[in-house]
N, C-alpha and C positions, 0 to 999 in steps of 0.2 A: 103343313105343320108337323114337326117331329113328335113322335109318341114318347111319353115318359118311360115307356117300357123298353125302348131300344137299349141294347147293352151299352153302347158308347155314351148314351145320354146318362145312364145310371152311373157309369164310371166318372163322368164329369161332375155329377152332383155329389158324389162321395169325395172325390179328390179336391174339389175347390175349397171347401171349408178346412180340410186338412192342410192344404198349402198355405192358407191364410194363417192358420194356427202356428205352423212351422216358422213362417216369416216373422210373426209376432214374437215367438220365443227367441229367434236369432237376434232381433232388435233389442229385446230386454237383456239378453246375455251380454251383448256388446256394450250396452249402457252400464250394466253392473261392473264389467271389467274395466271400463274407462275410469272408474272411481278408485281403482286399486293402484297404489304406487308401483311404477314399472320396475320389474326385476329382470335384467337382461342376462341371458345365458351365453357363455362364451366357451370356446374350446380352451383347454389348458395350454395348448401351443400357440404362442403369439408370434410365430415366425413371420418373416417377410418384413418389408419396409413399412415404416409408420405411414398411415394414411394422412397424417397431419404433422409433418416434421417441423412446422413453425411454432408449435406449442409444447410446453413441458411443465411438469410439476417438480418441485424440488424441496428438500429439507437440508439440514446441515448436521454433521456429526464430528465432534472433536474427540481427542484422546484423553480428556480430563477423567481422572480416576477418583471418583467421590462416592459418597454413600449411595446415591441413586443411579450410579452409572449403568448398572445392569438393567435397571428399569427403563432408562432412556434408550438403551440399545434395543430392548424389546419393543419400545415404542416405535423406533425406526423400522423394525421388522413388521410391526403391525401396519404402519403406513404403507409399506411396500405391498403387503398382502391386500390391503383395502383398495389401493389404487391400481394394482396390477392384476389381481386375481378374483377378488370377492365379487360375485355377481350382483350384490346389492349396492356396491359403491364404486366399482372400478370404472375407469374412464372408457369411453365407448369408441374411441377412434385411434387406439394404440398410442396415445400420447405417452411419452416416456416419463419415468420417475427417476430423477437424478439425485444422487446423494454425494455432494462434495464432502470429502473427509480430509482432516489435517493429517500430516505425515506420521503423527504419533498414534493413530488408530491402528490397532492390531490387525495384521494381515488376515488372521482367521475371521475376524469380524467383517472385514471387507469382502472376503470370499463368500461368507454366509449371505450377505446382502446381494451380491452378484448372482449367486445361485437362486435366490428368491425372486429375481427379476428386476432388481434395481440397476441403474446405470451408475456405477461408483467411479468417481474421479478424485484423484489426489490433488490438493491445492496447497499453495504456499501460505504461511502465516502472514498476517498483516499486523505489525506492531509499531508502536512509538514509545519512546522512553517516558513521555509525559502522561501516558494513558494508563491508569490503574483502576480497573473496574471495581464495583462495589463488592462483588462476590468472586472468589477464586474460580468458580465454574466458568465465568465469562472471560477469563484471560485470553482465550483464543477466538473470541466471538467475532472480532473484526475480519476474520478470514471469510465470513459470510459475504463480504464485498466481492469475492470471486464469482458470485452469481452473475455479476455484470459482464463477466468475460465469456459467458455462454452465448456467443453471438451467432451460433447456428440456429438459434431460436428467436422468433420475433417477440414472443411473450412467455414469461415464466411465472407460475404461481408458487410462491414460497410459503411453506407451512412449517412452523417450529416442530421439533421432534415430538414434543408432548402435545400432539394434536390427534384427535380421532375423527374419522370421516363418518358422517351419518347418512348422506345421500350423494348421488353422483354430482360432480363439480364441473362438468365439461362446459356448461353454458357461460361460465364466468369470463371466458375469453372474448365473448361477443358483446358484453355490456359496455355502455358508453364510457364509464369511468376508466376503462382500459384502452381507450383510443390513444394512439401516439399523438403528442401535442407539440406545438411550437413553443420554444422557450420565450418568455415575455421580455419586453425591453427592461433595461435597468430601472428599478423603481426610483421615484424622486427622493424618497427617504431611505437612505442606505443605513442599515444598522452598523453601529460602530465597530463590531467585531469583523465585519467584512470590508470596511472602508479602505484598509490598506493592504488587502489581499490581491496580489496580481494574478488572479485566477478568473477564467472566463468559462461559464457553463456551456455545455454542448448546445447546438441549435435546436435539437429536438429531444424529447424525453417522454417517459411514461412511468409513473409510480402511483399506485392506488392502494389504500389500506383501510384500516378500521381505527376508530377512536380508542384511546386508552383513557377511560373516564376516571380511573383512580389517579393517574398522573395529573390529569387536568385539574382535579380537585385538590390534590395533596402536594404536588411538587410544582409550584408556580415558577415560571421563569423569572430570573432576577430582573428588576426594573431597569437597572443600569446596563446589563449585558444580556438581553433576552435572546435565547437561541431558538425559541419557537413562539408562535402567536398564541396568546391566551385562549384556552378552550379549543385549540386546534392541534392536538398532540397525537401523533400516529403511533400505534403499537407495532413493533417490528417482528411480531410473531406470526403475522399473516399479511402478505402483500402481493401485488402483481407488478411486475416490472417489464421493461423492454431492455434486454441486455445491450450494452454499448461499451466498447473499449474507451471511448472518449469520456463517458460518465465514470467509469472505473478510475481513470486517471484524474478526473476532477475530484473525486472523493479523496484520493491519495494526496492531492495537493492541499485539500482542506486539513488533512491530518498533519501537514507540515507547519501548521500555525498553532503552537501551544495555547491552551486555555481558550480556544475559540468557542467551546461549548462544554457543558457539564459532562464528565466522563464516567459518572456512576454507571450509566447504561450506554456503553461506548457506541455500538453501531446504531442503536435506536436514536440516540441523541444526535449523532452525526446526520442521519437521514432527516430528522426533524429540522436540523439546522440548514441543511442543503435544500430542503423542500418546504420551507416556511410558506404558509398560505398567503403571506403578503409579499412573497419574493418572486423571483423570475420563473421558478419551477414548482408551483404549489402542488402538493399531493392531493389526490382525489379520494373522496369518501366512498367506500364500497357499501356502506350501510350495515345493517344488522343481520342480513339474510345469509351471508356466506360464512361468517365465523363469529363466534362469541367466546369470551374469556370467562370461564365459570368462576374463577376466583373473584372476579370483579362484579359479576352480575349473575347470581344463581337463577334469576327469572328471565332466561334468554328466550328469544323467539322460538316458538315450538316447531317452526319449519326450518330452523337454521340448518345449513348444510354440513357444518363441521364445528367442532368444539376445541378450543385451546384448553385442554384438560389432561391431567396426568391420569392415565388409565388405571393406575394402581390405587387411586383414591376413589372411594365409592361416592356416587352422586346421590343426593336426596331424591332426584328424579329417577324412580325405579325403572320406568320404561326405557329411558336412555341408558341407564346403567346396565340393564339387561342386554341392550343392543351391543354395547361394548364387550360385555362378557361373552356373548354369543360369537362376536367377530374373532375374539382371541381363541375361542374353542375351535372355530372353523380353521383358523390359521394353524393351530397346533395339530389338528387332524390331517391337514394337508402334508405335514412332515417337512 
């Protein structure tokens, strides 16, 4: 039997409880950190090929010169910073941020966005004589349809310029609502506005978005010529699509039929018309987790990943308002 006075026995007796204490501290530390939202650190240089070239985020910028134009441009710069650089919100697999711009956007602004890390592409206007938006700012908004020409990407998340990112958005590409789908057979009841249209939708599609509860409550579709299904109206400020030249051409063909849908909100109503929930290509609901519209619902999900919100308007929610202010400060400090 070993004597307790042996030096090696004494060392074991001392080290054993210390080792147990150290392991316990490590376990507690790991548990504590697991409850903290992850903030990923990245090098400033994002050189090299994208590790996931099939996905992209995008917004849209027109050359409209109005009262809030400078604020909207700052909003696009903020989105670029948040999705490309900010360690709290940037995408984690080098997913590009694309900014389609109409040809009247000043070259200096385009260069600023490129320098900030955005992929800026010039797109053609999409116009029809019979389409007159409710507000002058939306005169060029149909150019957003050029998003469907980005066929180098399998999935694209579109966010309106007046959006702020609160948490990383990468996982949106893998949720079921963004699966590519087969176009359904022609429904037995065809709405009158499509009955005489010689247009055939593509065989596959994908579009997922969020409900616009204000529109559903206040702008009901006409009973005689409904362009969307009651209580199933998608807001065009946040959606996920699968780019397709066929789909782009399909949308253009719908625009060649005057008065097919209400044009107060041109691209939004076109998408709701093309993707009616009782039609062949119904839009899919992303739920309330990925984006919320603060004008429509100030009591949004506390875990929401992004807000459709004008950064220059203060929120009643001080915590989120401070997050936005801090992000702008970090962007400005980056230069």
